[in-house]
C-alpha positions as CSV (number, residue, x, y, z in Angstrom):
1,M,0.0,0.0,0.0
2,C,1.0,3.6,-0.5
3,H,-0.5,4.5,3.0
4,A,-3.1,6.8,1.5
5,E,-6.6,6.7,2.9
6,V,-8.4,3.6,1.8
7,T,-11.9,3.5,0.4
8,S,-14.5,1.2,1.9
9,A,-17.1,-0.7,-0.2
10,G,-19.1,-2.5,2.4
11,K,-16.8,-5.0,4.1
12,L,-14.2,-4.5,1.2
13,R,-11.4,-1.9,1.2
14,Y,-9.2,-0.7,-1.6
15,C,-6.9,2.2,-2.4
16,A,-8.0,4.5,-5.2
17,H,-4.5,6.1,-5.3
18,C,-2.2,3.1,-5.9
19,G,-4.8,0.5,-6.9
20,W,-4.2,-1.8,-3.9
21,Q,-6.9,-4.5,-3.9
22,K,-8.9,-2.5,-6.5
23,K,-9.2,-5.5,-8.9
24,Q,-10.1,-7.9,-6.1
25,T,-12.8,-5.5,-4.9
26,E,-14.2,-5.0,-8.3
27,S,-14.4,-8.8,-8.9
28,Q,-16.1,-9.4,-5.5
29,L,-18.6,-6.6,-6.1
30,R,-19.5,-8.0,-9.6
31,L,-19.9,-11.5,-8.1
32,N,-22.2,-10.1,-5.3
33,L,-24.3,-8.5,-8.0
34,K,-24.7,-11.8,-9.8
35,M,-25.5,-13.6,-6.5
36,V,-28.4,-11.4,-5.5
37,P,-30.9,-12.5,-8.2
38,I,-29.7,-16.1,-7.8
39,A,-30.2,-16.0,-4.0
40,F,-33.7,-14.6,-4.5
41,A,-34.6,-17.3,-7.2
42,V,-33.4,-20.0,-4.8
43,M,-35.4,-18.6,-2.0
44,V,-38.6,-18.4,-4.2
45,L,-38.1,-22.0,-5.3
46,I,-37.6,-23.3,-1.7
47,L,-40.6,-21.3,-0.5
48,G,-42.7,-22.4,-3.4
49,F,-41.8,-26.1,-2.8
50,M,-42.7,-25.8,0.9
51,F,-46.1,-24.2,0.1
52,F,-47.2,-26.2,-3.0
53,R,-46.0,-29.5,-1.5
54,S,-48.7,-29.2,1.3
55,G,-51.4,-28.1,-1.2
56,A,-51.3,-25.0,-3.3
57,R,-55.1,-24.4,-3.1
58,T,-55.1,-24.3,0.7
59,Q,-52.3,-21.7,0.9
60,N,-52.9,-18.0,1.7
61,A,-51.5,-15.7,-1.0
62,G,-51.1,-13.0,1.6
63,L,-48.9,-15.3,3.7
64,I,-46.7,-16.1,0.8
65,A,-46.3,-12.4,0.0
66,F,-45.4,-11.8,3.6
67,F,-42.6,-14.3,3.6
68,L,-41.3,-12.9,0.3
69,T,-41.5,-9.2,1.2
70,F,-38.7,-8.9,3.8
71,P,-36.1,-11.0,1.9
72,L,-36.9,-9.1,-1.3
73,I,-36.4,-5.7,0.4
74,A,-33.1,-6.9,1.9
75,L,-31.9,-8.3,-1.4
76,T,-33.0,-5.1,-3.2
77,V,-31.1,-2.9,-0.8
78,S,-28.1,-5.1,-1.0
79,Y,-28.2,-4.9,-4.8
80,I,-28.5,-1.1,-4.9
81,V,-25.7,-0.6,-2.4
82,T,-23.4,-3.0,-4.2
83,R,-24.1,-1.4,-7.6
84,R,-23.4,2.0,-6.1
85,N,-20.1,0.9,-4.6
86,L,-19.1,-0.7,-8.0
87,K,-20.0,2.5,-9.8
88,I,-17.9,4.6,-7.4
89,L,-15.0,2.2,-7.9
90,L,-15.1,2.2,-11.7
91,A,-15.3,6.0,-11.6
92,Q,-11.9,6.2,-9.9
93,P,-9.0,7.3,-12.1
94,P,-6.3,4.8,-12.9
95,P,-3.6,4.5,-10.2
96,S,-0.5,6.7,-10.7
97,D,2.6,4.9,-11.9
98,V,4.6,6.0,-8.9
99,A,2.0,4.8,-6.4
100,G,1.4,1.6,-8.4
101,A,5.2,0.9,-8.4
102,A,5.3,1.5,-4.6
103,G,2.3,-0.8,-4.1
104,A,3.9,-3.5,-6.3
105,A,7.2,-3.2,-4.4
106,I,5.3,-3.8,-1.1
107,G,3.4,-6.7,-2.8
108,V,6.6,-8.6,-3.6
109,G,8.2,-7.3,-0.5
110,S,11.8,-8.4,0.1
111,V,11.5,-7.4,3.8
112,T,9.2,-9.4,6.0
113,P,6.4,-7.1,7.4
114,T,6.4,-6.6,11.1
115,L,3.8,-8.4,13.2
116,A,1.4,-6.9,15.7
117,P,2.6,-7.1,19.3
118,Q,0.2,-9.9,20.2
119,Y,1.3,-11.9,17.2
120,E,4.9,-11.4,18.1
121,A,4.2,-12.9,21.5
122,I,2.7,-16.0,19.8
123,L,5.8,-16.6,17.9
124,K,7.8,-16.8,21.1
125,T,5.7,-19.5,22.6
126,L,6.8,-23.1,22.7
127,P,4.8,-26.3,22.7
128,P,2.9,-27.5,24.6
129,R,1.0,-24.3,24.7
130,A,-1.9,-23.4,27.1
131,L,-5.2,-22.7,25.4
132,R,-8.6,-21.4,26.1
133,M,-11.8,-21.0,24.1
134,S,-12.2,-17.6,22.6
135,R,-15.4,-15.6,22.8
136,R,-16.0,-16.2,19.1
137,G,-15.4,-19.9,19.6
138,T,-17.8,-20.1,22.6
139,F,-20.5,-18.2,20.7
140,H,-20.0,-20.4,17.6
141,L,-20.1,-23.6,19.5
142,T,-23.1,-22.6,21.6
143,L,-25.1,-21.4,18.6
144,T,-24.2,-24.6,16.6
145,L,-25.3,-26.9,19.5
146,A,-28.5,-24.9,20.1
147,V,-29.6,-25.0,16.5
148,L,-28.7,-28.7,16.0
149,F,-30.4,-29.8,19.2
150,V,-33.6,-27.8,18.4
151,F,-33.8,-29.3,14.9
152,V,-32.9,-32.8,16.0
153,G,-35.4,-32.5,18.9
154,V,-38.2,-31.4,16.7
155,I,-37.4,-34.2,14.2
156,L,-37.3,-36.9,16.9
157,V,-40.7,-35.7,18.2
158,Q,-42.2,-36.1,14.8
159,I,-40.6,-39.5,14.3
160,Y,-41.8,-40.7,17.7
161,R,-45.4,-39.6,16.9
162,A,-45.3,-41.5,13.7
163,W,-44.0,-44.6,15.5
164,A,-46.4,-44.3,18.4
165,A,-49.4,-44.3,16.0
166,A,-48.7,-48.0,15.1
167,H,-45.9,-48.9,17.4
168,S,-44.0,-50.1,14.4
169,F,-41.5,-48.7,11.8
170,A,-43.4,-50.5,9.1
171,A,-45.7,-47.6,8.6
172,F,-42.9,-45.2,8.0
173,G,-43.1,-43.5,4.7
174,F,-40.7,-41.2,2.7
175,R,-41.3,-38.3,5.0
176,E,-40.4,-40.2,8.2
177,W,-37.3,-41.8,6.8
178,G,-36.3,-38.5,5.2
179,L,-36.6,-36.8,8.6
180,A,-34.5,-39.5,10.2
181,G,-31.9,-39.1,7.5
182,F,-31.8,-35.4,8.0
183,A,-31.4,-35.8,11.8
184,L,-28.5,-38.2,11.2
185,L,-26.9,-35.7,8.8
186,L,-27.1,-33.0,11.5
187,L,-25.4,-35.2,14.0
188,L,-22.7,-36.1,11.5
189,M,-22.2,-32.3,11.0
190,L,-21.8,-31.9,14.7
191,V,-19.2,-34.7,14.8
192,S,-17.3,-33.1,11.9
193,Q,-17.3,-29.8,13.7
194,W,-16.0,-31.4,16.9
195,R,-13.2,-33.1,15.0
196,A,-12.2,-29.8,13.3
197,M,-12.0,-28.1,16.6
198,D,-10.0,-31.0,18.1
199,R,-7.6,-30.7,15.1
200,E,-7.3,-27.0,15.8
201,R,-6.5,-27.6,19.5
202,D,-3.8,-30.0,18.6
203,L,-2.1,-27.6,16.1
204,L,-2.2,-24.7,18.5
205,T,-1.0,-26.8,21.4
206,N,1.8,-28.9,19.8
207,G,2.3,-27.5,16.3
208,E,5.2,-25.4,15.0
209,V,4.4,-21.7,14.6
210,V,5.9,-19.4,11.9
211,A,5.1,-15.9,10.5
212,A,3.3,-16.2,7.2
213,R,2.9,-13.4,4.7
214,I,-0.6,-12.5,3.4
215,T,-0.5,-12.4,-0.4
216,Q,-4.2,-11.9,-1.1
217,K,-7.4,-11.0,0.7
218,F,-11.0,-11.8,-0.3
219,G,-13.7,-9.8,1.4
220,S,-17.0,-11.3,2.6
221,R,-20.0,-10.1,4.7
222,N,-19.0,-11.6,8.1
223,A,-15.4,-12.4,7.7
224,S,-12.4,-12.2,5.3
225,A,-10.6,-15.0,3.5
226,I,-6.9,-14.6,3.1
227,K,-4.2,-16.4,1.1
228,Y,-0.8,-16.7,2.7
229,E,2.5,-18.3,2.2
230,F,5.3,-19.4,4.6
231,E,8.4,-21.5,4.9
232,D,8.5,-24.5,7.2
233,S,11.4,-25.5,9.4
234,S,13.1,-27.3,6.5
235,G,12.9,-24.3,4.2
236,Q,10.1,-25.6,2.0
237,K,7.5,-23.0,0.9
238,H,3.8,-23.6,1.4
239,S,0.7,-21.6,0.3
240,S,-2.8,-21.9,1.6
241,T,-6.0,-20.0,2.4
242,G,-7.7,-19.3,5.7
243,T,-10.4,-17.2,7.4
244,D,-9.6,-13.9,9.0
245,Y,-12.2,-13.5,11.7
246,T,-10.5,-10.3,13.0
247,Q,-11.2,-8.6,9.6
248,K,-8.1,-6.4,10.4
249,L,-5.5,-8.1,8.2
250,E,-4.6,-6.8,4.8
251,E,-2.5,-7.9,1.9
252,G,1.2,-7.6,2.7
253,M,0.8,-8.1,6.4
254,S,1.9,-11.1,8.4
255,V,0.1,-13.6,10.6
256,P,1.3,-16.6,12.7
257,V,0.4,-20.0,11.2
258,F,0.4,-23.2,13.3
259,Y,1.4,-26.3,11.3
260,D,2.2,-29.9,11.8
261,R,6.0,-30.4,11.3
262,E,5.5,-33.9,10.0
263,N,2.7,-32.8,7.7
264,P,2.8,-29.1,7.0
265,S,-0.5,-29.3,5.0
266,R,-2.2,-29.5,8.4
267,Q,-2.2,-25.9,9.3
268,V,-4.3,-23.0,10.6
269,P,-3.7,-19.3,10.8
270,A,-4.0,-17.6,14.2
271,C,-6.7,-15.2,12.8
272,G,-9.0,-18.1,11.9
273,T,-9.2,-20.1,15.1
274,F,-11.8,-20.6,17.8
275,H,-9.2,-20.9,20.6
276,E,-6.7,-18.5,22.1
277,V,-3.1,-19.2,22.9
278,M,-2.3,-18.1,26.5
279,V,0.9,-16.0,26.8
280,P,2.2,-14.4,30.0
281,D,-0.2,-11.6,31.2
282,R,-2.2,-11.7,27.9
283,P,-4.3,-14.2,25.9
284,I,-4.0,-14.1,22.2
């Protein structure tokens, strides 16, 4: 970056002076514009299936309109705002050669960018490290469990009622077996999530840690995806992507990455974890 003031386009940021992340932002905005009508079409199909499956003649047209109104308003506002941000971006003059050269120099950067103080502290820790669940992790896990248990509970009640009517599974039809399969799928999702968090705990506790350089950033509504590269203890280079829940990292910055020394493909960036590494006097 040329350190000029950046322009915000929703959750995306770019520099109109040197062109930093301008192309990425334009691509993301164009993609968002294409996704809005697709999202609305999918919503209409799902809603239509739910209503017409139980009998189209018995449905209230006003109720259907009610369910469509609020999503339609939200999608319309999103489309208008995104189109406005794209129009502002395209109206920006081309970046100056001097600023572009400066941004390119930072992009290839021969000097490793400095880390934030809390990240520097992480790099000094040695395994086994002490961990604790972060607020983000606690919220995510609690919400996931609550949603899954509610859905599974409702499904089990429906299945039990169907079984209690004849005290046999022989009367089960497509609906009952479909609900049972969906409940099993939800439980498998819970197991998968638990295994992912267990893998994360293992990497943060016992893995190697190294400063990785962020080579690209992709904006999103609730978080940012980053692409980064680093060298392992043997000098071999690796490149991967991860989530930046902090939404504070930018292209050219550095972030600690925890990886398995025996299998460096098993890795996780510090900005994309649900746990915190405990360092003296300060959790990270």
